[in-house]
PyMOL Python script that loads the backbone (N, CA, C, O; Angstrom):
from pymol import cmd

cmd.read_pdbstr("""\
ATOM      1  N   MET A   1      11.140  21.752   3.023  1.00  0.00           N
ATOM      2  CA  MET A   1      11.025  20.481   3.293  1.00  0.00           C
ATOM      3  C   MET A   1       9.624  20.487   2.233  1.00  0.00           C
ATOM      4  O   MET A   1       9.237  21.487   1.629  1.00  0.00           O
ATOM      5  N   GLU A   2       8.943  19.043   2.170  1.00  0.00           N
ATOM      6  CA  GLU A   2       7.726  18.842   0.864  1.00  0.00           C
ATOM      7  C   GLU A   2       6.845  18.729   1.915  1.00  0.00           C
ATOM      8  O   GLU A   2       6.980  17.946   2.855  1.00  0.00           O
ATOM      9  N   GLU A   3       5.845  19.594   1.739  1.00  0.00           N
ATOM     10  CA  GLU A   3       4.577  19.134   2.728  1.00  0.00           C
ATOM     11  C   GLU A   3       3.951  17.242   2.606  1.00  0.00           C
ATOM     12  O   GLU A   3       3.673  16.478   1.682  1.00  0.00           O
ATOM     13  N   LYS A   4       3.966  17.185   3.756  1.00  0.00           N
ATOM     14  CA  LYS A   4       3.399  15.755   4.195  1.00  0.00           C
ATOM     15  C   LYS A   4       2.046  15.526   4.061  1.00  0.00           C
ATOM     16  O   LYS A   4       1.393  16.308   4.751  1.00  0.00           O
ATOM     17  N   ARG A   5       1.218  14.546   3.269  1.00  0.00           N
ATOM     18  CA  ARG A   5      -0.374  14.541   3.138  1.00  0.00           C
ATOM     19  C   ARG A   5      -0.880  12.725   4.051  1.00  0.00           C
ATOM     20  O   ARG A   5      -0.360  11.610   4.016  1.00  0.00           O
ATOM     21  N   LEU A   6      -1.913  13.203   4.646  1.00  0.00           N
ATOM     22  CA  LEU A   6      -2.098  11.936   5.001  1.00  0.00           C
ATOM     23  C   LEU A   6      -3.294  10.732   4.075  1.00  0.00           C
ATOM     24  O   LEU A   6      -4.421  11.176   3.854  1.00  0.00           O
ATOM     25  N   ALA A   7      -3.057   9.691   3.731  1.00  0.00           N
ATOM     26  CA  ALA A   7      -3.673   8.777   2.910  1.00  0.00           C
ATOM     27  C   ALA A   7      -3.790   7.885   3.388  1.00  0.00           C
ATOM     28  O   ALA A   7      -3.266   7.509   4.436  1.00  0.00           O
ATOM     29  N   VAL A   8      -4.817   7.128   2.426  1.00  0.00           N
ATOM     30  CA  VAL A   8      -4.953   5.746   3.005  1.00  0.00           C
ATOM     31  C   VAL A   8      -4.893   4.937   1.844  1.00  0.00           C
ATOM     32  O   VAL A   8      -5.719   5.312   1.011  1.00  0.00           O
ATOM     33  N   ILE A   9      -4.031   3.693   1.385  1.00  0.00           N
ATOM     34  CA  ILE A   9      -3.458   3.153   0.425  1.00  0.00           C
ATOM     35  C   ILE A   9      -4.619   1.771   0.383  1.00  0.00           C
ATOM     36  O   ILE A   9      -4.657   1.191   1.469  1.00  0.00           O
ATOM     37  N   ALA A  10      -5.040   1.502  -0.104  1.00  0.00           N
ATOM     38  CA  ALA A  10      -5.989   0.486  -0.447  1.00  0.00           C
ATOM     39  C   ALA A  10      -5.146  -0.384  -1.793  1.00  0.00           C
ATOM     40  O   ALA A  10      -4.656   0.000  -2.855  1.00  0.00           O
ATOM     41  N   ILE A  11      -5.308  -2.060  -0.958  1.00  0.00           N
ATOM     42  CA  ILE A  11      -4.508  -2.990  -1.783  1.00  0.00           C
ATOM     43  C   ILE A  11      -5.168  -4.361  -1.622  1.00  0.00           C
ATOM     44  O   ILE A  11      -5.180  -5.222  -0.742  1.00  0.00           O
ATOM     45  N   VAL A  12      -5.765  -4.192  -2.949  1.00  0.00           N
ATOM     46  CA  VAL A  12      -6.040  -6.134  -3.459  1.00  0.00           C
ATOM     47  C   VAL A  12      -5.008  -6.643  -4.100  1.00  0.00           C
ATOM     48  O   VAL A  12      -4.515  -6.043  -5.055  1.00  0.00           O
ATOM     49  N   VAL A  13      -4.404  -8.158  -3.541  1.00  0.00           N
ATOM     50  CA  VAL A  13      -3.615  -8.993  -3.624  1.00  0.00           C
ATOM     51  C   VAL A  13      -3.969 -10.423  -3.989  1.00  0.00           C
ATOM     52  O   VAL A  13      -3.826 -11.403  -3.257  1.00  0.00           O
ATOM     53  N   GLU A  14      -4.597 -10.399  -5.603  1.00  0.00           N
ATOM     54  CA  GLU A  14      -5.011 -11.849  -6.191  1.00  0.00           C
ATOM     55  C   GLU A  14      -3.732 -12.829  -6.366  1.00  0.00           C
ATOM     56  O   GLU A  14      -4.081 -13.995  -6.553  1.00  0.00           O
ATOM     57  N   ASN A  15      -2.616 -12.665  -6.353  1.00  0.00           N
ATOM     58  CA  ASN A  15      -1.379 -13.679  -6.180  1.00  0.00           C
ATOM     59  C   ASN A  15      -0.500 -13.646  -5.594  1.00  0.00           C
ATOM     60  O   ASN A  15       0.467 -12.887  -5.660  1.00  0.00           O
ATOM     61  N   MET A  16      -0.795 -14.753  -4.712  1.00  0.00           N
ATOM     62  CA  MET A  16      -0.091 -14.413  -3.320  1.00  0.00           C
ATOM     63  C   MET A  16       1.276 -14.510  -3.299  1.00  0.00           C
ATOM     64  O   MET A  16       2.028 -14.305  -2.346  1.00  0.00           O
ATOM     65  N   GLU A  17       1.578 -14.884  -4.577  1.00  0.00           N
ATOM     66  CA  GLU A  17       3.691 -15.386  -5.196  1.00  0.00           C
ATOM     67  C   GLU A  17       3.898 -13.634  -5.422  1.00  0.00           C
ATOM     68  O   GLU A  17       4.650 -13.139  -6.260  1.00  0.00           O
ATOM     69  N   SER A  18       3.093 -12.922  -4.520  1.00  0.00           N
ATOM     70  CA  SER A  18       3.289 -10.907  -4.997  1.00  0.00           C
ATOM     71  C   SER A  18       3.389 -10.780  -3.447  1.00  0.00           C
ATOM     72  O   SER A  18       3.490  -9.598  -3.117  1.00  0.00           O
ATOM     73  N   VAL A  19       3.389 -11.507  -2.570  1.00  0.00           N
ATOM     74  CA  VAL A  19       3.271 -10.897  -1.166  1.00  0.00           C
ATOM     75  C   VAL A  19       4.522 -10.939  -0.430  1.00  0.00           C
ATOM     76  O   VAL A  19       4.428 -10.717   0.777  1.00  0.00           O
ATOM     77  N   SER A  20       5.927 -11.230  -1.013  1.00  0.00           N
ATOM     78  CA  SER A  20       7.502 -11.141  -0.123  1.00  0.00           C
ATOM     79  C   SER A  20       7.440  -9.933  -1.155  1.00  0.00           C
ATOM     80  O   SER A  20       8.036  -9.029  -0.569  1.00  0.00           O
ATOM     81  N   LYS A  21       7.093  -9.533  -2.186  1.00  0.00           N
ATOM     82  CA  LYS A  21       7.374  -8.528  -3.363  1.00  0.00           C
ATOM     83  C   LYS A  21       7.219  -7.078  -2.571  1.00  0.00           C
ATOM     84  O   LYS A  21       8.023  -6.219  -2.208  1.00  0.00           O
ATOM     85  N   LEU A  22       5.533  -7.266  -2.475  1.00  0.00           N
ATOM     86  CA  LEU A  22       4.718  -6.593  -1.645  1.00  0.00           C
ATOM     87  C   LEU A  22       5.518  -5.925  -0.294  1.00  0.00           C
ATOM     88  O   LEU A  22       5.801  -4.727  -0.325  1.00  0.00           O
ATOM     89  N   ASN A  23       5.893  -6.811   0.970  1.00  0.00           N
ATOM     90  CA  ASN A  23       5.649  -6.691   2.075  1.00  0.00           C
ATOM     91  C   ASN A  23       7.673  -6.290   1.730  1.00  0.00           C
ATOM     92  O   ASN A  23       8.267  -5.661   2.606  1.00  0.00           O
ATOM     93  N   GLU A  24       8.318  -6.660   0.669  1.00  0.00           N
ATOM     94  CA  GLU A  24       9.739  -5.741   0.684  1.00  0.00           C
ATOM     95  C   GLU A  24       9.475  -4.278   0.512  1.00  0.00           C
ATOM     96  O   GLU A  24      10.100  -3.455   1.181  1.00  0.00           O
ATOM     97  N   ILE A  25       8.512  -3.907  -0.418  1.00  0.00           N
ATOM     98  CA  ILE A  25       8.111  -2.511  -0.965  1.00  0.00           C
ATOM     99  C   ILE A  25       7.281  -1.764   0.278  1.00  0.00           C
ATOM    100  O   ILE A  25       7.439  -0.547   0.371  1.00  0.00           O
ATOM    101  N   LEU A  26       6.485  -2.370   1.150  1.00  0.00           N
ATOM    102  CA  LEU A  26       6.017  -1.582   2.690  1.00  0.00           C
ATOM    103  C   LEU A  26       7.093  -1.209   3.642  1.00  0.00           C
ATOM    104  O   LEU A  26       7.089  -0.199   4.347  1.00  0.00           O
ATOM    105  N   HIS A  27       8.239  -2.343   3.584  1.00  0.00           N
ATOM    106  CA  HIS A  27       9.479  -2.382   4.888  1.00  0.00           C
ATOM    107  C   HIS A  27      10.469  -0.982   3.766  1.00  0.00           C
ATOM    108  O   HIS A  27      11.489  -0.536   4.290  1.00  0.00           O
ATOM    109  N   GLN A  28      10.212  -0.616   2.827  1.00  0.00           N
ATOM    110  CA  GLN A  28      11.127   0.358   1.859  1.00  0.00           C
ATOM    111  C   GLN A  28      10.261   1.668   2.748  1.00  0.00           C
ATOM    112  O   GLN A  28      10.942   2.629   3.105  1.00  0.00           O
ATOM    113  N   PHE A  29       9.290   1.658   2.960  1.00  0.00           N
ATOM    114  CA  PHE A  29       8.451   3.010   3.346  1.00  0.00           C
ATOM    115  C   PHE A  29       8.125   2.913   4.220  1.00  0.00           C
ATOM    116  O   PHE A  29       7.484   3.820   4.750  1.00  0.00           O
ATOM    117  N   GLY A  30       8.383   1.794   4.821  1.00  0.00           N
ATOM    118  CA  GLY A  30       7.881   1.890   6.701  1.00  0.00           C
ATOM    119  C   GLY A  30       7.795   2.973   7.762  1.00  0.00           C
ATOM    120  O   GLY A  30       7.031   3.005   8.727  1.00  0.00           O
ATOM    121  N   SER A  31       8.887   4.011   7.339  1.00  0.00           N
ATOM    122  CA  SER A  31       8.968   4.744   7.988  1.00  0.00           C
ATOM    123  C   SER A  31       8.050   6.077   7.937  1.00  0.00           C
ATOM    124  O   SER A  31       7.889   7.008   8.726  1.00  0.00           O
ATOM    125  N   TYR A  32       7.522   5.764   6.669  1.00  0.00           N
ATOM    126  CA  TYR A  32       6.163   6.831   6.865  1.00  0.00           C
ATOM    127  C   TYR A  32       4.728   6.374   7.051  1.00  0.00           C
ATOM    128  O   TYR A  32       3.790   7.111   6.749  1.00  0.00           O
ATOM    129  N   ILE A  33       4.534   4.968   7.627  1.00  0.00           N
ATOM    130  CA  ILE A  33       3.495   3.834   7.742  1.00  0.00           C
ATOM    131  C   ILE A  33       2.816   4.487   8.506  1.00  0.00           C
ATOM    132  O   ILE A  33       3.599   5.152   9.185  1.00  0.00           O
ATOM    133  N   ILE A  34       1.474   4.749   8.886  1.00  0.00           N
ATOM    134  CA  ILE A  34       1.066   5.039  10.373  1.00  0.00           C
ATOM    135  C   ILE A  34       0.150   3.272  10.818  1.00  0.00           C
ATOM    136  O   ILE A  34       0.243   2.779  11.942  1.00  0.00           O
ATOM    137  N   GLY A  35      -0.447   2.779   9.957  1.00  0.00           N
ATOM    138  CA  GLY A  35      -0.669   1.705  10.458  1.00  0.00           C
ATOM    139  C   GLY A  35      -1.599   0.855   9.204  1.00  0.00           C
ATOM    140  O   GLY A  35      -2.262   1.423   8.336  1.00  0.00           O
ATOM    141  N   ARG A  36      -1.461  -0.536   9.360  1.00  0.00           N
ATOM    142  CA  ARG A  36      -1.535  -1.696   8.758  1.00  0.00           C
ATOM    143  C   ARG A  36      -3.142  -2.548   9.259  1.00  0.00           C
ATOM    144  O   ARG A  36      -3.605  -2.901  10.344  1.00  0.00           O
ATOM    145  N   MET A  37      -3.806  -2.649   7.265  1.00  0.00           N
ATOM    146  CA  MET A  37      -4.152  -3.893   8.325  1.00  0.00           C
ATOM    147  C   MET A  37      -4.871  -4.725   7.211  1.00  0.00           C
ATOM    148  O   MET A  37      -5.355  -4.365   6.138  1.00  0.00           O
ATOM    149  N   GLY A  38      -4.755  -6.405   8.027  1.00  0.00           N
ATOM    150  CA  GLY A  38      -4.935  -7.286   6.095  1.00  0.00           C
ATOM    151  C   GLY A  38      -5.925  -8.012   6.779  1.00  0.00           C
ATOM    152  O   GLY A  38      -6.171  -8.373   7.930  1.00  0.00           O
ATOM    153  N   ILE A  39      -6.395  -8.092   5.664  1.00  0.00           N
ATOM    154  CA  ILE A  39      -7.763  -9.038   5.495  1.00  0.00           C
ATOM    155  C   ILE A  39      -7.432 -10.342   4.530  1.00  0.00           C
ATOM    156  O   ILE A  39      -7.178 -10.286   3.327  1.00  0.00           O
ATOM    157  N   PRO A  40      -7.499 -11.580   5.386  1.00  0.00           N
ATOM    158  CA  PRO A  40      -7.316 -12.850   4.251  1.00  0.00           C
ATOM    159  C   PRO A  40      -8.791 -12.987   3.885  1.00  0.00           C
ATOM    160  O   PRO A  40      -9.699 -13.056   4.713  1.00  0.00           O
ATOM    161  N   CYS A  41      -8.959 -13.024   2.352  1.00  0.00           N
ATOM    162  CA  CYS A  41     -10.046 -13.825   2.773  1.00  0.00           C
ATOM    163  C   CYS A  41      -9.646 -15.336   1.405  1.00  0.00           C
ATOM    164  O   CYS A  41      -9.644 -15.371   0.175  1.00  0.00           O
ATOM    165  N   ARG A  42      -9.390 -16.257   2.389  1.00  0.00           N
ATOM    166  CA  ARG A  42      -8.746 -17.649   2.431  1.00  0.00           C
ATOM    167  C   ARG A  42      -9.882 -18.530   1.679  1.00  0.00           C
ATOM    168  O   ARG A  42      -9.544 -19.698   1.484  1.00  0.00           O
ATOM    169  N   ASP A  43     -11.110 -18.181   1.248  1.00  0.00           N
ATOM    170  CA  ASP A  43     -12.038 -19.053   0.538  1.00  0.00           C
ATOM    171  C   ASP A  43     -12.081 -18.751  -0.876  1.00  0.00           C
ATOM    172  O   ASP A  43     -12.505 -19.365  -1.856  1.00  0.00           O
ATOM    173  N   ARG A  44     -11.336 -17.259  -0.644  1.00  0.00           N
ATOM    174  CA  ARG A  44     -11.044 -16.733  -2.423  1.00  0.00           C
ATOM    175  C   ARG A  44     -10.044 -16.678  -2.900  1.00  0.00           C
ATOM    176  O   ARG A  44      -9.788 -16.402  -4.072  1.00  0.00           O
ATOM    177  N   ASN A  45      -9.043 -17.044  -1.698  1.00  0.00           N
ATOM    178  CA  ASN A  45      -7.542 -17.136  -2.412  1.00  0.00           C
ATOM    179  C   ASN A  45      -6.893 -15.346  -2.170  1.00  0.00           C
ATOM    180  O   ASN A  45      -5.758 -15.108  -2.582  1.00  0.00           O
ATOM    181  N   VAL A  46      -7.572 -14.410  -1.611  1.00  0.00           N
ATOM    182  CA  VAL A  46      -7.224 -13.362  -1.439  1.00  0.00           C
ATOM    183  C   VAL A  46      -6.803 -12.288  -0.267  1.00  0.00           C
ATOM    184  O   VAL A  46      -7.054 -12.545   0.910  1.00  0.00           O
ATOM    185  N   CYS A  47      -6.305 -11.364  -0.564  1.00  0.00           N
ATOM    186  CA  CYS A  47      -5.744 -10.699   0.093  1.00  0.00           C
ATOM    187  C   CYS A  47      -6.492  -9.438   0.944  1.00  0.00           C
ATOM    188  O   CYS A  47      -7.206 -10.223   1.567  1.00  0.00           O
ATOM    189  N   LEU A  48      -6.851  -8.294   1.403  1.00  0.00           N
ATOM    190  CA  LEU A  48      -7.424  -6.980   1.109  1.00  0.00           C
ATOM    191  C   LEU A  48      -6.281  -6.778   2.394  1.00  0.00           C
ATOM    192  O   LEU A  48      -5.925  -7.541   3.292  1.00  0.00           O
ATOM    193  N   ILE A  49      -5.814  -5.113   1.962  1.00  0.00           N
ATOM    194  CA  ILE A  49      -4.961  -4.601   2.977  1.00  0.00           C
ATOM    195  C   ILE A  49      -5.029  -3.107   2.816  1.00  0.00           C
ATOM    196  O   ILE A  49      -5.302  -2.368   1.869  1.00  0.00           O
ATOM    197  N   SER A  50      -4.634  -2.893   4.255  1.00  0.00           N
ATOM    198  CA  SER A  50      -4.959  -1.261   3.722  1.00  0.00           C
ATOM    199  C   SER A  50      -3.805  -0.277   4.999  1.00  0.00           C
ATOM    200  O   SER A  50      -3.461  -0.606   6.134  1.00  0.00           O
ATOM    201  N   ILE A  51      -3.606   0.474   4.515  1.00  0.00           N
ATOM    202  CA  ILE A  51      -2.042   0.626   4.854  1.00  0.00           C
ATOM    203  C   ILE A  51      -3.263   2.863   5.083  1.00  0.00           C
ATOM    204  O   ILE A  51      -4.109   3.507   4.463  1.00  0.00           O
ATOM    205  N   GLY A  52      -2.373   2.993   6.433  1.00  0.00           N
ATOM    206  CA  GLY A  52      -2.622   4.637   6.309  1.00  0.00           C
ATOM    207  C   GLY A  52      -0.733   5.149   6.521  1.00  0.00           C
ATOM    208  O   GLY A  52       0.140   4.542   7.142  1.00  0.00           O
ATOM    209  N   ILE A  53      -0.663   6.023   6.000  1.00  0.00           N
ATOM    210  CA  ILE A  53       0.421   6.594   5.584  1.00  0.00           C
ATOM    211  C   ILE A  53       0.182   7.981   5.662  1.00  0.00           C
ATOM    212  O   ILE A  53      -0.941   8.351   5.317  1.00  0.00           O
ATOM    213  N   ASP A  54       1.278   9.130   6.174  1.00  0.00           N
ATOM    214  CA  ASP A  54       1.948   9.812   6.485  1.00  0.00           C
ATOM    215  C   ASP A  54       3.155  10.677   5.800  1.00  0.00           C
ATOM    216  O   ASP A  54       4.136  11.173   6.354  1.00  0.00           O
ATOM    217  N   ALA A  55       2.843  10.699   4.663  1.00  0.00           N
ATOM    218  CA  ALA A  55       3.740  11.523   3.710  1.00  0.00           C
ATOM    219  C   ALA A  55       3.896  12.443   2.304  1.00  0.00           C
ATOM    220  O   ALA A  55       3.113  12.943   1.497  1.00  0.00           O
ATOM    221  N   PRO A  56       5.460  12.375   2.490  1.00  0.00           N
ATOM    222  CA  PRO A  56       4.940  13.580   0.797  1.00  0.00           C
ATOM    223  C   PRO A  56       4.750  12.893  -0.208  1.00  0.00           C
ATOM    224  O   PRO A  56       5.336  11.847  -0.488  1.00  0.00           O
ATOM    225  N   ASN A  57       3.507  13.697  -1.123  1.00  0.00           N
ATOM    226  CA  ASN A  57       3.219  12.911  -2.448  1.00  0.00           C
ATOM    227  C   ASN A  57       3.326  12.393  -3.280  1.00  0.00           C
ATOM    228  O   ASN A  57       2.570  11.800  -4.048  1.00  0.00           O
ATOM    229  N   ASP A  58       5.435  12.769  -3.137  1.00  0.00           N
ATOM    230  CA  ASP A  58       5.802  12.009  -4.430  1.00  0.00           C
ATOM    231  C   ASP A  58       6.172  10.523  -3.448  1.00  0.00           C
ATOM    232  O   ASP A  58       6.476   9.369  -3.749  1.00  0.00           O
ATOM    233  N   VAL A  59       6.016  11.072  -2.478  1.00  0.00           N
ATOM    234  CA  VAL A  59       6.448   9.421  -1.365  1.00  0.00           C
ATOM    235  C   VAL A  59       5.591   8.625  -1.736  1.00  0.00           C
ATOM    236  O   VAL A  59       5.797   7.429  -1.942  1.00  0.00           O
ATOM    237  N   ILE A  60       4.494   9.226  -1.866  1.00  0.00           N
ATOM    238  CA  ILE A  60       2.613   8.269  -1.812  1.00  0.00           C
ATOM    239  C   ILE A  60       2.589   7.665  -3.203  1.00  0.00           C
ATOM    240  O   ILE A  60       2.169   6.512  -3.300  1.00  0.00           O
ATOM    241  N   SER A  61       2.922   8.196  -4.105  1.00  0.00           N
ATOM    242  CA  SER A  61       2.805   8.001  -5.768  1.00  0.00           C
ATOM    243  C   SER A  61       4.267   7.219  -5.671  1.00  0.00           C
ATOM    244  O   SER A  61       4.091   6.192  -6.326  1.00  0.00           O
ATOM    245  N   SER A  62       5.648   7.220  -5.155  1.00  0.00           N
ATOM    246  CA  SER A  62       6.308   6.778  -5.917  1.00  0.00           C
ATOM    247  C   SER A  62       5.878   5.035  -5.056  1.00  0.00           C
ATOM    248  O   SER A  62       6.128   4.062  -5.767  1.00  0.00           O
ATOM    249  N   MET A  63       5.437   4.812  -4.010  1.00  0.00           N
ATOM    250  CA  MET A  63       5.142   3.330  -3.427  1.00  0.00           C
ATOM    251  C   MET A  63       4.296   2.981  -4.039  1.00  0.00           C
ATOM    252  O   MET A  63       4.455   1.850  -4.499  1.00  0.00           O
ATOM    253  N   THR A  64       2.797   3.786  -4.441  1.00  0.00           N
ATOM    254  CA  THR A  64       1.710   2.839  -5.103  1.00  0.00           C
ATOM    255  C   THR A  64       2.382   2.280  -6.183  1.00  0.00           C
ATOM    256  O   THR A  64       2.546   1.063  -6.268  1.00  0.00           O
ATOM    257  N   GLY A  65       2.845   3.187  -7.140  1.00  0.00           N
ATOM    258  CA  GLY A  65       3.559   3.303  -8.384  1.00  0.00           C
ATOM    259  C   GLY A  65       4.094   1.826  -8.256  1.00  0.00           C
ATOM    260  O   GLY A  65       3.387   0.928  -8.712  1.00  0.00           O
ATOM    261  N   LYS A  66       5.064   1.579  -7.779  1.00  0.00           N
ATOM    262  CA  LYS A  66       5.642   0.376  -7.151  1.00  0.00           C
ATOM    263  C   LYS A  66       5.104  -0.843  -7.316  1.00  0.00           C
ATOM    264  O   LYS A  66       5.445  -1.722  -8.108  1.00  0.00           O
ATOM    265  N   ILE A  67       4.001  -0.841  -6.298  1.00  0.00           N
ATOM    266  CA  ILE A  67       3.119  -1.405  -5.641  1.00  0.00           C
ATOM    267  C   ILE A  67       1.960  -2.305  -6.894  1.00  0.00           C
ATOM    268  O   ILE A  67       1.749  -3.476  -7.210  1.00  0.00           O
ATOM    269  N   GLY A  68       1.530  -1.165  -7.231  1.00  0.00           N
ATOM    270  CA  GLY A  68       0.925  -1.511  -8.701  1.00  0.00           C
ATOM    271  C   GLY A  68       1.233  -2.446  -9.612  1.00  0.00           C
ATOM    272  O   GLY A  68       0.404  -3.285  -9.964  1.00  0.00           O
ATOM    273  N   LYS A  69       2.874  -2.383 -10.251  1.00  0.00           N
ATOM    274  CA  LYS A  69       3.637  -3.117 -10.961  1.00  0.00           C
ATOM    275  C   LYS A  69       3.559  -4.506 -10.905  1.00  0.00           C
ATOM    276  O   LYS A  69       3.601  -5.304 -11.841  1.00  0.00           O
ATOM    277  N   LEU A  70       3.401  -4.784  -9.303  1.00  0.00           N
ATOM    278  CA  LEU A  70       3.543  -6.143  -8.867  1.00  0.00           C
ATOM    279  C   LEU A  70       1.778  -6.838  -9.662  1.00  0.00           C
ATOM    280  O   LEU A  70       0.668  -6.361  -9.901  1.00  0.00           O
ATOM    281  N   ASP A  71       2.603  -8.438  -9.839  1.00  0.00           N
ATOM    282  CA  ASP A  71       1.652  -9.173 -11.086  1.00  0.00           C
ATOM    283  C   ASP A  71       0.783  -9.520  -9.595  1.00  0.00           C
ATOM    284  O   ASP A  71       1.061  -9.890  -8.454  1.00  0.00           O
ATOM    285  N   GLY A  72      -0.146  -9.236 -10.200  1.00  0.00           N
ATOM    286  CA  GLY A  72      -2.226  -9.497  -9.217  1.00  0.00           C
ATOM    287  C   GLY A  72      -2.198  -8.682  -7.980  1.00  0.00           C
ATOM    288  O   GLY A  72      -2.753  -8.972  -6.920  1.00  0.00           O
ATOM    289  N   VAL A  73      -1.383  -7.474  -8.274  1.00  0.00           N
ATOM    290  CA  VAL A  73      -1.536  -6.422  -7.270  1.00  0.00           C
ATOM    291  C   VAL A  73      -2.737  -5.373  -7.490  1.00  0.00           C
ATOM    292  O   VAL A  73      -2.571  -4.617  -8.446  1.00  0.00           O
ATOM    293  N   SER A  74      -3.837  -5.225  -6.803  1.00  0.00           N
ATOM    294  CA  SER A  74      -4.393  -3.748  -7.434  1.00  0.00           C
ATOM    295  C   SER A  74      -3.862  -2.843  -6.461  1.00  0.00           C
ATOM    296  O   SER A  74      -3.348  -3.371  -5.475  1.00  0.00           O
ATOM    297  N   VAL A  75      -3.874  -1.723  -6.518  1.00  0.00           N
ATOM    298  CA  VAL A  75      -4.169  -0.125  -5.062  1.00  0.00           C
ATOM    299  C   VAL A  75      -4.453   1.001  -6.081  1.00  0.00           C
ATOM    300  O   VAL A  75      -4.417   1.150  -7.302  1.00  0.00           O
ATOM    301  N   LYS A  76      -4.712   1.619  -5.134  1.00  0.00           N
ATOM    302  CA  LYS A  76      -5.363   2.862  -5.039  1.00  0.00           C
ATOM    303  C   LYS A  76      -5.113   3.338  -3.831  1.00  0.00           C
ATOM    304  O   LYS A  76      -4.947   2.559  -2.892  1.00  0.00           O
ATOM    305  N   ALA A  77      -5.024   5.198  -3.607  1.00  0.00           N
ATOM    306  CA  ALA A  77      -4.655   5.969  -2.302  1.00  0.00           C
ATOM    307  C   ALA A  77      -6.349   6.816  -2.231  1.00  0.00           C
ATOM    308  O   ALA A  77      -7.177   6.745  -3.140  1.00  0.00           O
ATOM    309  N   ALA A  78      -6.491   7.388  -1.254  1.00  0.00           N
ATOM    310  CA  ALA A  78      -7.646   8.127  -0.913  1.00  0.00           C
ATOM    311  C   ALA A  78      -6.761   9.351  -0.293  1.00  0.00           C
ATOM    312  O   ALA A  78      -6.057   9.025   0.663  1.00  0.00           O
ATOM    313  N   TYR A  79      -6.713  10.450  -0.626  1.00  0.00           N
ATOM    314  CA  TYR A  79      -6.287  11.292   0.247  1.00  0.00           C
ATOM    315  C   TYR A  79      -6.870  12.406   1.130  1.00  0.00           C
ATOM    316  O   TYR A  79      -7.834  13.054   0.725  1.00  0.00           O
ATOM    317  N   SER A  80      -6.465  12.579   1.995  1.00  0.00           N
ATOM    318  CA  SER A  80      -7.306  13.556   3.236  1.00  0.00           C
ATOM    319  C   SER A  80      -7.045  15.169   2.128  1.00  0.00           C
ATOM    320  O   SER A  80      -6.262  15.499   1.237  1.00  0.00           O
ATOM    321  N   LYS A  81      -8.031  15.702   2.738  1.00  0.00           N
ATOM    322  CA  LYS A  81      -7.922  17.195   2.590  1.00  0.00           C
ATOM    323  C   LYS A  81      -7.534  18.362   3.299  1.00  0.00           C
ATOM    324  O   LYS A  81      -7.472  19.558   3.013  1.00  0.00           O
ATOM    325  N   VAL A  82      -7.239  17.536   4.514  1.00  0.00           N
ATOM    326  CA  VAL A  82      -6.434  18.350   5.425  1.00  0.00           C
ATOM    327  C   VAL A  82      -4.730  18.563   5.281  1.00  0.00           C
ATOM    328  O   VAL A  82      -4.125  19.265   6.091  1.00  0.00           O
TER     329      VAL A  82
END
""", "prot")
cmd.dss("prot")
cmd.show_as("cartoon", "prot")
cmd.util.cbc("prot")
cmd.orient("prot")
């Protein structure tokens, strides 16, 4: 069994048409997600999302890779050292 890692994934959505595809991806990885917070910035038409995840590194990379391919969506991951 591969070792799991804790990470926070930061997502910036600038194209609201990508939200449904983003939600599909998050649903695919839902068993690894331990928390989610979304902050809509309506005056700028941008949404900020943070995801807490406990998963093997390859799962986190796969998820962020899929999210990063969405139009108008930026993503970064920060990993815990423990």
